[in-house]
C-alpha positions in Angstrom: 88.8 35.8 120.9 90.4 35.0 117.8 93.4 37.1 116.9 93.9 39.3 113.9 96.2 37.8 111.1 98.4 40.9 110.6 100.1 43.4 113.1 102.0 46.5 112.0 105.2 45.0 112.8 104.8 42.1 110.4 106.2 42.0 106.8 104.6 40.1 104.0 108.3 38.9 103.0 108.9 37.4 106.5 111.0 34.4 106.6 108.9 31.2 107.0 108.6 30.2 110.7 110.7 33.2 111.8 107.7 34.3 114.0 105.4 32.2 116.2 102.4 31.0 114.2 100.0 33.4 116.4 101.7 36.3 114.5 100.1 35.3 111.1 97.5 32.5 112.0 94.4 32.6 114.1 94.9 31.5 117.8 92.2 31.1 120.7 94.9 32.6 123.3 95.6 36.1 121.9 93.6 39.2 121.6 94.2 42.8 120.4 95.9 43.6 123.7 98.5 41.1 123.1 99.4 42.4 119.6 99.5 46.0 120.8 101.7 44.9 123.7 104.1 42.9 121.3 104.3 46.0 118.9 105.6 48.3 121.7 108.1 45.7 122.9 109.4 45.1 119.4 109.6 48.9 118.8 111.7 49.3 121.9 114.1 46.5 121.3 114.5 47.5 117.7 115.4 51.0 118.7 117.2 50.8 122.0 118.8 47.2 122.1 119.5 45.3 118.8 121.5 48.1 117.0 124.0 48.0 120.0 124.1 44.2 120.9 127.2 43.3 119.0 129.3 46.2 120.6 128.0 45.7 124.1 128.6 41.9 124.1 132.2 42.2 122.8 132.9 44.9 125.2 131.5 42.8 128.0 129.4 45.7 129.4 126.8 48.4 128.6 125.9 51.8 129.8 124.5 51.8 133.3 121.8 54.4 132.2 120.3 51.5 130.0 118.8 49.9 133.4 116.6 53.1 134.0 115.4 53.4 130.4 114.5 49.7 130.4 112.8 49.8 133.5 110.8 52.9 132.7 109.7 51.2 129.5 108.7 47.8 131.0 107.6 48.8 134.4 106.2 52.3 134.5 105.1 52.5 130.8 103.8 49.1 130.3 103.5 47.5 133.9 105.2 44.2 132.9 106.1 43.2 136.5 103.2 45.0 138.2 100.9 42.0 138.3 103.6 40.6 140.7 104.6 43.8 142.7 102.1 46.5 144.3 101.9 49.6 142.2 102.1 52.1 145.3 105.7 51.5 144.9 105.9 52.6 141.3 104.8 51.4 138.0 101.2 51.0 136.7 98.9 47.8 136.5 98.1 47.1 132.9 94.3 46.8 132.4 94.7 43.5 130.7 97.5 41.4 131.5 98.0 37.4 131.6 100.8 35.1 131.0 100.8 35.1 127.2 101.7 38.9 127.7 104.7 37.4 129.8 105.4 35.0 127.2 105.3 37.6 124.2 107.5 39.9 126.4 110.2 37.4 126.9 109.9 36.0 123.3 110.5 39.4 122.0 113.5 40.1 124.3 115.3 36.9 122.9 115.4 38.4 119.3 118.2 40.2 120.7 120.2 37.1 120.3 122.0 38.3 123.5 121.2 36.4 126.7 123.7 38.3 128.8 122.0 41.5 128.0 118.4 40.2 128.4 119.4 38.5 131.9 121.4 41.6 133.3 118.5 44.1 132.2 115.3 42.3 133.0 115.7 38.5 134.3 118.0 39.6 137.3 115.4 42.2 138.3 112.5 39.7 138.0 114.2 37.0 140.2 116.0 39.5 142.3 113.2 42.0 143.2 110.5 39.4 143.5 111.2 37.9 146.9 111.7 41.7 148.2 108.3 42.7 146.7 106.3 39.9 147.5 107.6 38.9 151.1 109.3 41.9 152.2 108.3 44.2 154.9 106.7 47.6 154.2 109.9 49.2 155.5 112.1 47.4 152.6 109.7 47.9 150.0 109.4 51.5 150.6 112.9 52.3 151.5 114.7 50.2 149.0 112.0 48.6 146.8 111.2 52.0 145.1 114.6 52.8 144.0 115.2 48.9 142.3 111.9 49.4 140.5 112.8 52.8 139.2 116.4 51.7 138.0 118.1 54.0 140.5 119.6 50.9 142.4 120.2 47.4 141.0 119.5 44.0 142.4 120.6 40.5 142.0 119.7 37.0 143.4 122.2 35.4 145.1 121.6 31.8 145.9 124.1 29.4 144.1 127.3 28.7 145.6 130.8 27.5 144.7 129.6 23.9 146.0 126.4 24.0 143.9 123.4 25.6 142.8 120.5 22.9 142.1 120.7 21.5 145.8 119.4 24.7 147.4 118.6 23.2 150.7 122.1 22.3 151.3 123.6 25.9 151.0 126.5 26.7 153.4 126.2 30.7 153.7 125.2 31.2 157.3 123.5 34.1 159.2 124.0 33.9 162.9 122.7 36.4 165.5 125.7 38.7 166.3 126.2 37.8 170.3 127.3 41.6 170.8 124.0 42.8 169.2 121.1 40.7 168.7 119.5 43.1 166.2 122.2 42.2 163.7 123.1 38.8 161.8 126.7 38.1 161.1 126.9 36.6 157.5 129.8 34.2 156.3 130.0 32.5 153.0 130.3 32.6 149.2 127.7 33.1 146.3 128.7 32.0 142.7 127.4 32.4 139.2 125.5 35.6 140.3 124.1 37.3 137.2 124.1 41.1 137.5 126.5 40.7 140.6 129.2 43.2 139.6 126.5 46.0 138.9 124.0 45.1 141.9 123.6 47.4 144.8 121.7 44.8 146.7 121.7 41.1 147.0 118.7 39.1 147.6 120.6 36.2 149.5 119.7 32.8 150.5 121.3 32.1 154.0 121.1 29.3 156.7 119.6 30.4 159.7 119.2 27.3 161.4 121.8 24.6 162.5 125.0 24.4 160.5 126.1 21.0 161.7 125.8 17.7 160.0 124.3 19.1 157.0 125.2 16.1 154.7 123.6 13.5 157.2 120.2 15.6 157.4 117.3 15.1 155.1 116.7 17.7 152.5 113.1 18.5 154.3 114.9 19.3 157.5 117.5 21.6 155.8 114.8 23.5 153.9 113.3 24.5 157.3 116.5 26.3 158.2 116.8 28.7 155.3 116.0 32.4 155.3 116.5 35.2 152.8 118.3 38.5 153.7 118.7 41.7 151.5 122.5 42.7 151.7 123.7 46.0 150.4 127.0 45.7 148.5 128.3 48.8 150.1 128.5 47.3 153.7 132.1 46.1 155.1 132.8 42.5 154.2 131.2 42.2 150.8 133.8 41.2 148.0 132.9 40.7 144.3 134.9 39.5 141.4 133.7 39.1 137.8 133.8 35.7 136.4 134.9 34.9 132.9 132.1 32.8 131.2 131.5 31.2 128.1 128.7 33.1 127.2 126.5 36.1 128.7 129.6 38.3 128.3 127.9 41.4 129.4 125.8 39.9 132.3 128.2 41.0 134.9 128.2 37.6 136.4 130.1 37.7 139.7 131.7 35.4 142.6 130.5 37.4 145.9 132.3 36.7 149.0 130.7 37.6 152.5 133.1 37.8 155.2 131.6 38.6 158.6 129.0 41.1 157.1 126.8 42.7 159.7 123.2 43.0 158.5 120.3 44.4 160.5 117.4 42.1 161.1 115.2 44.7 159.5 116.8 43.5 156.2 115.2 40.1 156.7 113.0 39.3 153.8 109.6 37.9 155.1 109.8 35.5 158.1 112.8 33.7 159.6 113.5 30.1 158.2 110.9 30.9 155.4 113.5 31.2 152.8 112.8 27.8 151.0 109.3 28.8 150.3 110.2 32.1 148.6 113.0 30.5 146.6 110.7 28.0 145.2 107.9 30.5 144.4 110.6 32.4 142.3 111.4 29.3 140.3 108.5 28.8 138.2 108.7 32.4 136.9 112.4 32.2 136.3 112.3 28.8 134.5 109.2 29.9 132.1 111.0 33.1 131.1 114.3 31.1 130.4 112.1 28.6 128.5 110.5 31.3 126.4 113.7 33.0 125.6 115.6 29.6 124.7 113.0 28.7 122.2 113.1 32.2 120.5 117.1 31.8 120.5 116.4 28.7 118.4 113.9 30.6 116.2 116.6 33.0 115.6 118.9 30.2 114.6 116.3 28.9 112.1 115.8 32.4 110.6 119.5 33.2 110.1 119.8 29.7 108.4 117.0 30.2 106.2 118.4 33.4 104.9 121.7 32.2 104.5 120.9 28.9 102.8 119.1 31.1 100.2 122.1 33.3 99.5 124.8 30.6 99.7 125.5 28.7 96.5 127.3 25.3 96.3 127.8 22.9 93.5 125.9 24.9 91.2 122.7 25.6 93.2 121.4 27.5 96.3 122.2 25.6 99.5 118.7 25.6 100.5 118.0 23.3 97.3 120.2 20.5 98.9 117.9 17.9 100.5 120.0 17.3 103.5 120.0 21.1 104.4 116.1 21.3 103.7 115.9 18.3 106.2 117.8 20.2 108.7 115.6 23.1 108.5 112.5 21.2 108.5 113.8 19.3 111.8 114.5 22.8 113.4 110.9 24.0 112.5 109.6 20.7 114.0 111.2 21.2 117.5 110.6 24.8 117.7 106.9 24.9 116.9 106.1 21.8 119.2 107.9 23.6 122.0 106.2 26.8 121.5 102.9 25.0 121.7 103.9 23.5 124.9 105.0 26.9 126.4 101.4 28.2 125.3 99.8 25.2 127.2 102.0 26.3 130.3 100.7 29.9 129.8 97.0 28.7 129.6 97.3 27.0 132.9 99.1 29.7 134.6 96.3 31.9 133.8 93.9 29.9 135.9 92.5 30.8 139.2 94.4 29.3 142.1 92.9 26.0 143.0 92.0 25.2 139.4 95.3 23.9 138.4 97.4 21.7 140.8 100.4 23.6 141.5 102.7 20.5 141.6 101.6 19.4 138.4 102.2 22.9 136.8 105.5 23.1 138.4 106.5 19.6 136.8 105.1 20.9 133.5 107.2 24.2 133.6 110.3 22.0 134.5 109.6 19.9 131.4 109.1 23.0 129.3 112.6 24.4 130.4 114.2 21.1 129.3 112.4 20.8 126.0 113.3 24.4 125.2 116.9 24.3 126.0 117.3 21.0 124.2 115.6 22.7 121.2 118.0 25.7 121.6 120.9 23.3 121.6 119.8 21.4 118.6 119.0 24.4 116.6 122.4 26.2 117.4 124.3 23.0 116.3 122.3 22.6 113.0 122.6 26.4 112.3 126.4 26.3 112.9 126.5 23.4 110.4 124.6 25.1 107.9 126.9 28.3 108.0 130.0 26.1 107.8 133.3 27.9 108.6 131.3 31.0 109.1 129.6 29.5 112.1 132.9 29.3 113.9 133.2 33.3 113.6 132.2 35.7 116.2 131.5 38.6 113.8 129.9 38.8 110.3 127.0 36.8 108.8 127.0 34.2 111.5 127.4 36.3 114.6 124.1 35.7 116.2 124.3 32.1 115.6 127.9 31.8 117.3 126.6 33.9 120.2 123.7 31.6 120.6 125.9 28.6 120.3 128.0 29.8 123.3 124.9 30.6 125.4 123.3 27.1 125.2 125.0 25.8 128.4 123.9 28.7 130.7 120.5 28.2 129.7 120.5 24.4 130.1 122.0 24.8 133.4 120.8 28.2 134.9 117.6 28.0 136.7 117.9 24.3 137.3 119.8 22.0 135.1 118.2 19.6 132.8 118.9 16.6 134.9 117.6 18.1 138.1 114.4 19.3 136.4 113.6 16.1 134.6 114.0 14.5 138.0 111.6 17.2 139.6 109.1 16.5 137.0 109.0 12.7 137.7 108.9 13.4 141.4 105.9 15.7 140.9 104.1 12.9 138.6 104.7 10.5 141.5 105.6 7.3 139.5 
């Protein structure tokens, strides 16, 4: 179905290329349900988030009550995550839902130009709750899942460690059966770069439940078969959290989590023993695609802010935007943003297909390439925007505030969810060349 050319949220005087082309041009991918959903999300973000972003980021926190408000909107009112989760634990399944709704959701979130807020409010839920709600027992989903999905309790994914994050198969955190009580695991280890870690009530934790000897000499395949996932309550004895000082994502409550002889009942095992690798990998595509869409919108925000400023600023007797070098910078930004968005739409289209129609390994490789393309686009546009703003681009406040914040958040997007280098290698392996 061909999309309508205009939606209520668009203005005739919109800045060129400040919105994806489907917002003002025909597209085969979008229908009225997409536009209606986009308007709902945009209205929520414009009202509840954007007016407060600068204050929250500078103070490195935001009201805890915002979690419940955000989840009520996305889960109970619009069913954003319901296609993944059973609705009997809360929320409603939208009558029309596909990956283009998912794309629109994360594209709109990134209009805040505040990745820490987006990650803490939404991405942490998506990646932290997904293993629990997709593979957890009925006991866990009913007892804990309900509170997570309503925002009464918060969750975080705990996979990365001080020794690394990309080589998941070699994590060192262990969960061994308590010799004095076989119904419990004893967990020891550390987790690092844990988004929402300071706020979380539960950690969806990757642990080693197989052999802990000779890890460096064993193959990755063998090590993958020794991983499990445990849901660890923060309140139990032996869990210690320390907030990390980060370059960007200031209000993301990123933490270093230490686990010292933590006793966890076996009923908190997510899914089957030694199936953790499978659960982690199934989570990655959603995380990477979400980060890809957000990164490209951050690039688009840089473009929009640059165009507006270049029209206002005068140098050498004429508007900055009339200088050829600036016009070329803007055109290059448009080129990479629009080509990246086209790739993301292709990924969304393939993700919409029925199981078996699209090769999953090929799709995983394409998602990996999409994230690399998006974060490189974000980095390029953040740099060019900062150059256009000149000295103002170095200031945290004022006219270039969004650009400066996005510039600081380039690295976490380029590394989080799989670094560019790891993802390029993954894509090559999936292509089998």
